[in-house]
C-alpha positions, 0 to 999 in steps of 0.5 A, spaced: 369 126 245 364 120 246 357 121 248 358 117 255 363 121 257 359 128 255 353 125 259 358 123 265 361 130 265 354 133 265 352 129 271 358 131 275 357 139 273 350 138 275 352 135 282 357 140 283 352 146 282 347 143 286 352 142 292 354 149 291 347 151 291 345 147 297 351 150 301 349 157 299 342 155 302 345 153 308 349 159 309 343 164 307 337 160 311 340 156 316 339 148 317 332 147 319 328 141 318 322 144 316 325 148 310 327 141 306 322 142 301 323 149 300 331 148 300 330 142 295 325 146 290 330 152 290 336 148 289 333 144 283 331 150 280 337 154 281 341 148 278 337 147 272 337 154 271 344 154 271 345 148 267 341 152 262 344 159 262 351 156 262 352 149 259 358 145 262 364 146 259 369 141 256 375 145 258 379 143 264 382 148 269 389 148 271 390 150 278 397 152 277 395 157 271 389 160 275 394 161 281 399 164 275 393 168 273 392 171 280 399 173 281 399 176 274 393 180 275 395 182 282 402 184 280 399 188 274 394 191 278 399 194 283 404 196 277 399 200 273 395 203 279 402 206 281 403 209 274 396 212 274 397 215 281 404 217 279 401 221 272 395 224 276 400 227 282 405 229 277 403 234 272 409 234 268 408 227 266 404 227 259 397 224 259 396 221 251 389 219 252 386 215 246 383 209 244 386 202 241 383 197 238 385 190 240 384 184 236 382 178 240 382 171 239 376 170 244 369 168 241 363 173 242 360 171 249 362 168 255 369 168 254 370 175 251 366 178 257 370 174 262 376 177 258 373 184 258 371 184 265 378 182 267 381 188 263 376 193 266 379 192 273 386 194 271 388 201 272 389 205 266 385 202 260 377 201 260 374 197 255 369 201 251 366 197 245 367 192 240 367 191 232 369 186 227 372 182 232 376 187 235 375 190 242 376 198 243 380 200 250 380 207 252 387 208 255 391 214 259 397 213 255 396 210 248 404 210 247 405 205 252 405 197 250 397 197 251 396 191 246 402 187 248 399 187 255 392 185 253 395 180 249 399 177 255 393 178 259 389 174 254 394 168 254 394 168 261 386 167 262 386 162 256 391 158 260 388 158 266 380 157 264 380 155 257 385 150 256 381 145 252 
């Protein structure tokens, strides 16, 4: 990618973030003409900080893939939640708790953190740590297809947010 395109994306990201921070200021503080100097300083500082902490991405987001991820997440949450409730309420259903190691393809950092945050919201599995490129999950039933489900969730996340 050329330097000009990268610079253009950086400025677009900075402008977009500044607009969002300006909207946040208006929601929190209201629109008062006397607040313009403070609002300007706050928006500039927040934009600069956000650009330093989270550099603009070169990836393109797919709205269709994001909607599919949301739908996938909701369906999976409902099914997994019903399974957890069924196991909790029916003492005859066996629980086989334990740990599984999932070999993620996501690099350490933001991408892996987003994935573990997403999977921590789903019932039945909890990320507990990582080592040597593998994420460890505590599961209610290790005989369920947990690794296949994690792979599907990772693929959906990559399609939605990190399609480069």
